[in-house]
C-alpha positions in Angstrom: 64.6 -28.9 63.7 65.3 -24.7 63.6 68.5 -25.5 65.6 69.7 -28.2 62.9 68.8 -25.6 60.4 71.1 -23.3 62.1 73.8 -25.0 62.6 74.0 -25.7 58.9 74.1 -21.5 57.8 77.4 -19.8 57.8 77.2 -17.2 60.9 78.9 -13.9 61.7 79.0 -13.4 65.7 78.7 -9.6 65.0 74.9 -10.7 63.6 74.0 -11.4 67.3 72.0 -8.6 67.7 69.7 -9.9 64.6 69.3 -13.0 66.9 68.2 -11.4 69.5 65.4 -9.3 67.8 64.2 -12.3 66.4 63.4 -13.6 69.3 61.6 -10.8 71.1 59.4 -10.3 67.8 58.8 -14.0 68.1 57.9 -14.0 71.5 55.5 -11.1 71.3 53.7 -13.5 68.1 53.8 -16.1 71.0 51.9 -14.5 72.8 49.2 -13.2 70.5 48.8 -16.7 69.7 47.9 -18.0 73.2 45.4 -15.4 73.6 43.7 -16.2 70.3 43.9 -20.1 71.4 42.3 -18.9 74.7 39.1 -17.1 73.0 38.9 -19.6 70.7 38.5 -22.1 73.7 36.0 -19.8 75.2 33.7 -20.0 72.7 34.2 -23.4 72.6 32.2 -23.5 76.4 29.3 -21.3 75.2 28.6 -23.4 71.9 28.4 -26.5 74.0 26.1 -24.4 76.6 24.1 -23.8 73.7 24.0 -27.6 73.2 23.7 -28.4 76.5 20.9 -26.1 77.5 19.3 -24.5 73.8 17.1 -21.9 73.5 13.5 -22.0 73.7 10.7 -20.7 71.5 8.6 -17.9 72.5 5.7 -18.9 75.1 3.2 -16.0 73.9 0.0 -17.0 73.7 -2.1 -17.0 70.6 -5.7 -16.6 69.7 -5.2 -19.7 67.0 -4.0 -22.4 70.0 -6.3 -24.7 71.4 -4.8 -24.7 74.8 -3.6 -20.7 74.9 0.4 -20.8 75.6 0.5 -25.0 75.1 1.9 -26.9 78.0 5.0 -28.8 78.8 4.6 -32.0 80.4 1.8 -35.2 79.9 -0.1 -34.2 83.3 -0.6 -30.9 81.9 -2.6 -31.4 79.2 -4.5 -34.1 81.1 -4.9 -31.6 83.7 -6.5 -29.5 80.6 -8.4 -31.9 79.4 -9.9 -32.5 82.4 -10.8 -29.2 83.7 -12.1 -27.7 80.0 -15.2 -28.4 78.5 -14.4 -27.0 75.5 -10.8 -28.5 75.1 -12.0 -31.7 76.2 -15.2 -31.4 73.4 -12.5 -30.5 70.9 -10.5 -33.6 71.7 -13.6 -35.7 71.7 -14.6 -34.7 68.0 -11.2 -36.4 67.5 -11.8 -39.6 69.3 -9.0 -38.6 71.6 -10.1 -39.3 76.0 -8.1 -37.9 78.9 -7.2 -40.8 79.7 -5.5 -41.6 76.3 -3.5 -38.7 77.0 -2.3 -40.0 79.9 -0.9 -42.2 78.0 0.6 -41.1 74.9 4.3 -41.2 74.3 6.7 -38.2 73.4 7.6 -38.0 70.5 9.4 -35.7 68.0 8.1 -35.2 64.4 8.7 -33.8 61.3 5.6 -31.5 59.8 6.4 -33.9 56.4 5.6 -36.9 58.5 2.9 -39.7 57.6 3.3 -38.9 54.1 2.1 -35.2 54.2 -1.3 -36.1 55.2 -0.7 -34.4 59.2 -4.0 -32.1 59.9 -3.6 -29.9 62.6 -6.7 -27.8 64.5 -6.6 -24.0 65.3 -9.3 -21.9 65.8 -8.6 -19.3 63.2 -8.4 -19.6 59.4 -5.7 -18.4 58.2 -6.2 -19.0 53.5 -3.7 -22.0 54.4 -3.3 -25.3 52.1 -5.7 -27.6 53.0 -7.6 -25.6 54.8 -11.5 -26.9 55.6 -14.1 -26.1 58.7 -14.3 -28.7 61.2 -17.6 -28.4 63.9 -16.9 -29.5 66.8 -19.0 -28.1 70.5 -21.5 -26.4 68.2 -18.7 -24.5 66.8 -16.7 -24.1 64.1 -12.8 -24.7 63.9 -10.2 -24.9 61.2 -7.9 -27.8 59.9 -4.9 -27.6 57.3 -1.9 -29.0 56.8 0.8 -29.2 59.3 3.6 -28.8 56.4 1.7 -25.7 55.4 3.6 -24.0 58.1 6.7 -25.0 56.6 9.3 -27.6 57.5 10.6 -28.2 61.1 10.7 -30.3 63.4 8.2 -30.5 67.0 7.4 -32.0 70.6 4.1 -33.6 70.4 2.3 -36.7 72.7 1.2 -39.4 70.5 -1.3 -42.3 70.8 -4.2 -43.8 69.7 -7.9 -42.5 69.7 -11.3 -44.4 70.5 -11.0 -45.6 66.5 -7.2 -47.2 67.1 -6.0 -44.3 64.5 -3.7 -42.4 65.3 -3.4 -38.6 66.8 -0.9 -36.0 68.4 -1.2 -33.4 70.2 1.0 -30.6 70.1 3.1 -29.0 73.2 3.4 -25.6 72.0 -0.3 -24.9 71.4 -2.2 -28.3 72.2 -3.5 -28.4 68.8 -4.8 -31.8 68.1 -3.3 -33.3 64.9 -5.3 -36.4 62.9 -4.0 -38.1 60.1 -6.2 -37.3 57.0 -8.9 -35.5 57.6 -11.6 -36.3 60.1 -14.7 -37.2 58.4 -17.9 -35.4 58.2 -19.8 -35.0 61.1 -23.8 -36.8 60.7 -26.1 -34.2 60.7 -29.1 -34.7 63.3 -31.8 -36.6 60.6 -35.0 -35.1 60.0 -37.8 -37.3 59.8 -40.9 -37.0 57.2 -44.3 -36.6 58.7 -46.9 -38.0 56.3 -50.8 -38.5 57.6 -53.4 -40.0 55.7 -57.2 -39.5 56.5 -60.0 -42.1 55.6 -63.5 -42.3 55.9 -65.8 -44.8 57.4 -68.7 -44.2 55.2 -67.7 -41.3 51.8 -71.5 -41.4 50.6 -73.3 -40.7 54.2 -76.9 -38.9 54.8 -78.3 -36.0 56.6 -77.9 -37.1 60.1 -75.6 -40.0 59.8 -73.0 -40.8 62.0 -69.4 -42.0 60.5 -65.4 -42.2 61.3 -62.9 -40.2 60.3 -59.9 -42.4 60.8 -56.2 -39.9 60.9 -52.9 -42.1 60.8 -50.0 -40.4 61.2 -46.5 -42.0 60.3 -42.7 -40.7 60.2 -41.4 -42.3 57.4 -37.9 -41.5 58.2 -35.0 -41.0 58.1 -34.8 -39.4 61.3 -37.5 -39.5 64.4 -39.7 -37.0 65.1 -40.3 -34.7 68.3 -42.5 -32.5 69.5 -45.3 -33.7 66.9 -48.8 -32.3 66.9 -52.0 -33.2 65.2 -54.6 -30.6 63.9 -58.4 -30.7 62.1 -60.8 -28.8 61.7 -64.2 -30.1 60.9 -65.8 -28.6 57.2 -69.6 -26.4 57.8 -72.0 -29.6 58.1 -70.2 -31.7 59.6 -69.7 -31.9 63.5 -67.3 -33.4 65.6 -68.9 -35.9 68.0 -65.8 -37.8 70.4 -62.2 -38.8 69.5 -60.6 -42.4 70.5 -56.6 -42.9 70.5 -54.1 -41.4 69.1 -50.3 -40.1 71.2 -50.8 -36.8 72.2 -53.9 -36.6 74.7 -56.1 -35.7 71.7 -59.1 -33.7 72.3 -62.5 -31.9 70.3 -64.9 -30.0 69.9 -67.4 -30.4 67.7 -65.2 -27.6 65.0 -61.6 -28.8 66.1 -60.1 -31.9 66.3 -56.0 -31.0 68.0 -53.6 -32.9 70.5 -53.1 -31.6 74.0 -49.3 -32.5 74.3 -47.1 -32.6 72.0 -45.3 -36.8 71.2 -42.5 -38.0 69.2 -42.4 -40.8 66.6 -39.6 -43.4 65.8 -39.1 -44.1 62.5 -41.5 -46.1 60.7 -43.6 -45.6 63.9 -47.3 -44.6 63.5 -50.3 -43.5 65.4 -54.1 -43.5 64.8 -57.3 -41.4 65.7 -60.9 -42.4 65.4 -62.7 -39.1 65.0 -66.7 -40.1 64.8 -68.8 -37.5 63.2 -72.2 -36.3 62.2 -73.4 -34.9 59.1 -75.8 -32.1 60.1 -77.2 -31.1 55.5 -78.5 -32.3 52.9 -77.1 -32.9 49.4 -76.0 -33.4 47.0 -73.0 -32.0 48.3 -68.8 -32.8 48.4 -67.2 -31.6 51.6 -63.7 -31.9 52.0 -61.9 -32.6 55.7 -58.4 -31.8 56.1 -56.1 -33.5 59.2 -52.1 -32.0 59.0 -49.5 -32.9 61.1 -46.2 -31.6 61.8 -43.2 -32.1 63.9 -40.9 -29.2 65.7 -37.7 -30.7 64.1 -38.3 -29.9 60.4 -39.6 -32.6 57.9 -37.7 -34.0 55.1 -41.4 -33.4 52.9 -43.5 -30.7 53.8 -45.7 -31.9 51.0 -47.6 -34.9 52.9 -48.1 -33.4 56.3 -52.1 -33.1 55.7 -54.4 -35.9 54.5 -57.8 -35.0 52.9 -61.3 -37.0 53.3 -63.7 -36.5 50.8 -67.6 -37.3 51.6 -70.2 -36.8 48.7 -73.4 -36.1 51.0 -76.1 -37.9 48.7 -79.7 -36.6 48.6 -82.1 -38.4 51.2 -84.6 -40.1 48.9 -87.8 -37.5 48.6 -90.6 -40.2 48.7 -92.5 -39.9 52.3 -91.8 -42.1 55.0 -88.1 -42.9 53.2 -86.3 -40.5 53.9 -84.0 -42.7 55.4 -82.8 -43.7 52.0 -80.7 -42.2 49.8 -81.9 -40.7 46.9 -81.2 -43.9 43.7 -81.8 -46.3 46.4 -83.6 -49.4 44.8 -86.1 -49.1 47.9 -86.6 -45.4 46.5 -87.0 -46.3 42.9 -86.1 -48.3 40.5 -83.7 -46.2 37.7 -79.6 -47.5 38.4 -76.6 -46.1 37.1 -73.6 -47.5 37.9 -69.7 -45.9 36.7 -66.7 -47.1 36.9 -63.4 -45.0 36.2 -60.1 -46.8 35.0 -56.2 -45.9 33.6 -54.1 -47.7 31.8 -51.2 -45.4 33.5 -50.9 -45.5 37.4 -47.2 -44.2 37.7 -46.4 -40.9 36.2 -44.3 -37.9 36.4 -44.7 -34.3 36.0 -46.1 -33.1 32.9 -47.3 -36.5 32.0 -50.7 -36.6 30.2 -52.9 -39.7 30.3 -56.4 -40.9 29.8 -59.0 -41.8 32.5 -61.9 -44.4 30.7 -65.2 -43.8 32.4 -67.7 -46.6 31.8 -71.2 -46.0 32.7 -74.0 -48.7 32.8 -77.7 -48.3 33.0 -78.6 -51.1 35.2 -82.1 -50.1 36.1 -85.1 -51.4 34.8 -85.7 -48.3 33.3 -84.2 -46.1 30.1 -82.7 -43.0 32.2 -83.4 -40.0 29.4 -80.5 -37.6 31.1 -77.4 -38.5 31.8 -74.8 -36.4 33.2 -71.4 -37.2 33.9 -68.7 -35.0 36.2 -64.9 -35.5 37.6 -63.4 -32.9 39.3 -60.2 -32.7 39.4 -57.3 -32.7 42.1 -54.9 -30.3 42.6 -52.2 -31.7 40.8 -54.0 -32.7 37.8 -55.9 -30.6 35.1 -58.2 -32.2 32.0 -57.4 -31.0 28.6 -59.7 -33.0 26.3 -62.6 -35.1 26.1 -64.2 -37.8 23.8 -67.6 -37.0 24.9 -70.1 -39.7 24.5 -71.1 -40.8 20.8 -67.6 -39.0 19.3 -65.1 -39.9 17.5 -62.5 -37.6 18.4 -60.9 -35.5 21.3 -62.5 -31.9 22.0 -60.7 -29.4 24.8 -62.9 -29.5 27.9 -64.0 -26.3 29.2 -62.9 -26.2 32.4 -59.9 -28.0 33.5 -60.5 -28.6 37.0 -63.8 -29.5 36.7 -65.3 -31.7 33.7 -68.8 -31.7 33.3 -69.4 -34.1 30.2 -72.8 -33.1 27.5 -75.8 -34.6 28.3 -77.0 -38.0 26.9 -79.3 -40.7 27.5 -78.6 -44.3 28.2 -81.0 -47.1 27.6 -81.4 -49.8 30.3 -78.5 -52.9 29.9 -76.2 -50.4 28.1 -72.9 -48.8 28.6 -71.0 -46.2 27.3 -67.4 -45.1 27.8 -66.3 -41.2 27.8 -62.6 -40.8 27.6 -60.9 -38.1 29.7 -57.6 -36.8 29.0 -55.8 -35.4 32.0 -52.5 -33.7 32.3 -49.8 -34.0 35.7 -49.3 -30.7 36.7 -47.4 -31.1 40.4 -46.3 -33.9 42.0 -46.9 -34.6 45.7 -45.4 -38.5 47.3 -49.0 -39.5 48.3 -51.3 -41.0 46.0 -53.7 -39.1 44.0 -57.4 -40.4 43.9 -59.5 -39.0 41.3 -63.4 -39.3 41.6 -65.9 -39.6 38.7 -69.6 -39.4 39.3 -73.0 -40.1 37.1 -76.4 -38.8 37.7 -79.1 -39.6 35.5 -82.7 -39.2 35.7 -85.7 -41.2 34.1 -88.7 -39.2 32.2 -90.9 -40.3 35.1 -88.5 -37.9 37.9 -86.7 -41.2 39.0 -82.9 -40.5 39.7 -80.2 -43.0 39.9 -76.4 -42.2 40.3 -73.4 -44.1 40.8 -69.3 -43.0 41.9 -65.7 -44.5 41.3 -62.4 -43.2 41.9 -59.0 -44.0 40.3 -55.7 -43.8 41.8 -52.5 -43.0 40.8 -48.8 -42.1 42.0 -46.7 -38.8 40.9 -42.9 -38.5 41.7 -42.0 -34.6 41.2 -39.4 -32.0 42.3 -40.0 -30.4 46.1 -38.3 -27.0 45.0 -40.5 -23.6 44.6 -41.1 -23.0 40.6 -39.4 -26.7 40.1 -42.1 -28.8 40.4 -43.0 -29.6 37.1 -39.3 -31.5 37.1 -39.0 -35.3 38.8 -37.1 -35.4 42.3 -34.0 -36.8 40.5 -33.5 -34.5 38.1 -30.2 -32.4 37.6 -31.9 -29.0 37.9 -33.9 -30.2 41.1 -31.5 -28.7 43.0 -31.0 -25.2 44.8 -27.8 -24.5 43.4 -25.1 -26.1 40.9 -23.0 -27.8 43.9 -26.1 -29.3 45.8 -26.1 -32.6 46.8 -30.5 -32.7 46.8 -32.7 -30.4 46.9 -32.7 -29.9 50.7 -28.8 -29.2 50.3 -29.0 -24.8 50.8 -26.2 -24.6 52.7 -23.5 -25.0 49.7 -24.8 -22.0 47.5 -23.8 -19.4 50.4 -20.6 -17.9 48.7 -18.8 -15.9 51.0 -16.3 -12.9 50.3 -15.3 -10.1 51.7 -13.3 -6.2 51.6 -11.5 -3.9 53.7 -11.5 -0.5 53.2 -9.0 2.1 55.2 -11.3 5.3 56.0 -8.7 7.4 57.6 -6.3 7.1 54.0 -9.5 7.0 51.6 -8.7 3.7 50.7 -11.7 1.6 49.4 -10.0 -1.6 49.1 -7.1 -1.9 51.9 -5.9 -5.4 50.7 -2.7 -5.8 50.8 -2.2 -2.0 51.9 -0.5 -0.6 55.1 -2.2 0.6 57.6 -0.6 2.9 60.0 -1.3 3.5 64.3 -4.8 5.2 64.4 -6.4 4.0 60.4 -9.9 3.4 61.1 -10.7 0.4 59.5 -13.9 -0.8 58.1 -14.5 -4.6 56.7 -17.6 -5.4 54.9 -18.8 -9.1 55.1 -20.9 -10.5 52.6 -23.4 -13.8 51.9 -24.9 -14.4 48.7 -27.1 -17.2 47.9 -26.5 -18.1 44.6 -29.0 -20.6 44.5 -32.7 -20.2 44.0 -34.1 -21.3 47.2 -34.1 -19.5 50.0 -31.4 -19.9 53.0 -33.1 -19.9 56.0 -31.7 -18.6 59.3 -28.4 -17.9 58.1 -25.9 -16.0 60.4 -22.7 -14.2 59.4 -19.8 -14.7 61.8 -16.3 -14.4 61.8 -13.5 -15.1 64.0 -11.4 -11.7 64.3 -8.5 -12.6 66.0 -5.5 -11.9 64.3 -6.8 -8.2 63.6 -7.7 -8.0 67.5 -3.8 -8.3 68.0 -3.3 -4.6 66.3 -6.7 -3.2 66.1 -9.9 -2.6 68.7 -13.7 -2.8 67.4 -15.2 0.9 67.3 -18.2 -0.2 65.7 -19.6 -3.6 65.7 -23.1 -2.4 62.9 -24.9 -4.9 65.3 -23.0 -7.7 65.6 -22.0 -9.5 69.2 -18.4 -9.7 70.2 -17.1 -13.2 71.8 -14.2 -12.0 73.8 -13.0 -15.6 74.9 -13.6 -17.0 71.3 -12.8 -13.7 69.2 -15.7 -14.7 67.1 -18.1 -11.9 65.9 -21.9 -12.8 65.2 -24.6 -10.8 63.5 -28.3 -11.8 64.0 -29.5 -14.5 61.7 -32.1 -13.9 58.9 -33.2 -15.5 55.4 -31.5 -14.7 52.4 -33.6 -15.1 49.2 -32.4 -17.1 46.3 -29.7 -14.7 44.2 -30.0 -11.9 47.3 -26.8 -11.2 49.1 -27.0 -10.2 53.1 -23.9 -8.0 54.0 -22.4 -7.0 57.3 -20.0 -4.2 58.4 -17.2 -4.2 60.9 -15.1 -0.9 62.1 -11.9 -1.4 63.7 -9.0 1.2 64.9 -5.6 0.5 64.5 -4.2 0.5 68.2 -1.6 3.4 68.9 1.0 3.1 69.4 1.2 -0.3 67.1 2.1 -3.7 69.4 5.8 -5.0 68.7 4.9 -8.7 70.4 7.5 -11.3 68.9 5.4 -13.8 66.8 4.4 -16.7 68.7 6.6 -20.1 67.9 3.2 -21.8 68.3 1.8 -19.7 65.6 4.0 -17.7 63.4 0.9 -16.3 61.4 0.2 -14.1 65.1 2.1 -10.8 65.9 3.4 -11.3 62.2 2.7 -6.9 61.7 -0.5 -8.2 59.5 -3.9 -8.6 59.8 -5.1 -11.3 58.0 -8.6 -12.0 58.0 -10.6 -14.5 55.9 -14.3 -14.9 54.9 -14.6 -16.3 51.6 -11.9 -14.7 50.5 -8.0 -13.5 52.4 -8.0 -10.2 53.2 -4.3 -8.9 54.5 -3.4 -5.5 55.9 0.1 -4.8 56.7 1.0 -2.5 59.7 4.7 -0.7 59.7 7.4 -2.0 62.4 10.0 -0.7 64.7 14.1 -2.1 64.8 13.0 -4.9 66.8 10.2 -6.4 64.4 12.3 -5.4 61.5 15.5 -7.5 63.5 13.2 -10.2 64.0 11.5 -11.0 60.4 14.7 -10.4 58.9 16.5 -12.9 61.2 14.2 -15.5 59.7 15.5 -15.1 56.2 19.1 -16.4 57.8 20.6 -19.3 57.0 20.5 -21.5 60.1 23.9 -23.5 61.4 22.6 -24.4 64.2 25.5 -25.2 67.3 26.8 -28.6 65.8 28.1 -26.7 62.5 29.1 -23.9 64.7 31.3 -26.4 67.1 32.4 -28.2 64.5 34.0 -24.8 62.6 34.9 -24.1 66.1 36.9 -27.1 66.5 38.8 -26.5 63.0 39.8 -23.3 63.8 41.1 -24.0 67.9 43.2 -27.2 66.2 44.8 -24.4 64.1 45.3 -21.6 65.6 46.7 -24.5 68.9 49.4 -25.7 66.0 50.8 -22.4 65.3 51.2 -21.8 68.4 52.6 -24.8 69.5 55.0 -24.1 66.5 56.1 -20.7 67.8 57.0 -21.6 71.2 59.3 -24.6 69.9 60.3 -21.7 67.8 61.1 -19.5 70.0 62.6 -22.2 72.5 65.1 -22.9 69.7 66.2 -19.4 69.1 66.5 -19.0 72.5 69.3 -21.7 72.8 70.8 -21.3 69.9 71.4 -17.1 71.6 72.6 -18.2 74.5 75.4 -20.8 72.6 76.4 -18.3 70.4 76.7 -15.6 72.8 78.3 -17.4 75.8 75.1 -16.7 78.0 75.1 -13.1 77.9 
């Protein structure tokens, strides 16, 4: 084509030297373009190599990894599962067996797959989106949304749990992934040990034997372990023998105990029969209380004890009738009967109700002096009484021990006393209240009788809130508690860091330097009203140990295998704050280790620590670390984009190179024709 264009132009043979000059220039241009094409081809080969053998991520191990450094094959993951009890326990918490790992598929997933509901488990807290604690092997781990690390693809093993739910295990770190949050582990249920005690003869005479029956029952919801029974005889009663019951019971005159601990399933009960002898004369009231406890706690401590009451009757004073009680028909003819009733048997704390005490002279002689006595049990108090013959109520003199005014009662006649009582505290056991009447004849004859009435009361079991029903919103240790026993949610965690070297009281968000001393203060405040027992402050300081060493644990103990530091447990009263300190020193020089691909939060020149709130302390980096951080902000073109650009550039250069060669060839032919070959 060049030659055709040239033939149409007027040409002067004297210009042949210019034609020669342009021919040489075009040859040089052809050489330069040839070199460019060679370099482009070399770049294409490099891009093909990047595609065939892509760069591998960092294999640095992170403290957050379940399997340190991850694994490279399915069999290696199975070996970790079979050979490490802790890792096997973590996977078991997810319902993942070693066999399920061995049959899992190798897949590539994106962090936003499964509707962005993938939660991965790690050893460290980072304050990421959706982060929450997960307990396994008696330890605390942390699960958070996989997408909280960013949007990217990752390789994983995918299979089915024992509950036929999908699980994934990440190649880079061995961290398990669940679809949605794991359900909480049901905490062990505690028992409710209830002890009741009855007596075969509630009004024995001196020298008589009678039998106490002690029944210990587990009302659930959990089984009772390590249970035992103890019963001390009151003064005036001697224990003679014991039979029945679990725990190899043994008895002395003053004490009943179980020789060994025993267990009770839910709903199971055990009964002890204790034969006792009365050694004193009446009138006298003797209370005998037996208690049972279990070593694994109790949901209700108010019913662990049961009490049986005996009212020792005085013996008949008549000669030869000391074997009869005073008032016996064979001892005297007077007779007196008391009947105690109430119309309200189901009450709440604070309720006021009325007892009716009906006294009847059942003898054949008038009683010139009659008194009624009623001793209030611990959960009640008397407020007012309508005395015999009175039309109005008047305040009682003693709220715990009511004694009526003296009155007379003709034979065959009855009189009713009304006694108002108020519930001052609650109990799950029935409340039995007994009233007794005693009458005297003009000739010295005596008659008497007793009767009792039973009521039930519901009340809050929290100290200081016994006046509330158990279902009251105020019957909670704190606002977030689900019931009166839920105290763990009342603990509010917080943390503060101080840079002692730079004299910075709040070092959060500041930059520390090599050799700086940092003191962390960890606080646990009981925001509730009930004491939290055996609470221990502990946290994972793995991210801190990347850049600092512990110089003073202030009484804490560091587990180097898990990087968890723990202080001795203690009790926290309501409104009180428990505080622990940890002092570390920044390493000199500061480590410049590159980030781990399995955990971008490690070796990121930031000491991150979470205990209630998040504390970040930055660290200076060298040129390498700065470059590492900057590269994360550059656009990620990838080898595919480079290949496309290289192909386009190569095509363009090759076109111009070929065109140059063609023009050089045609120019040489034209020069040869016009110069005659010279």
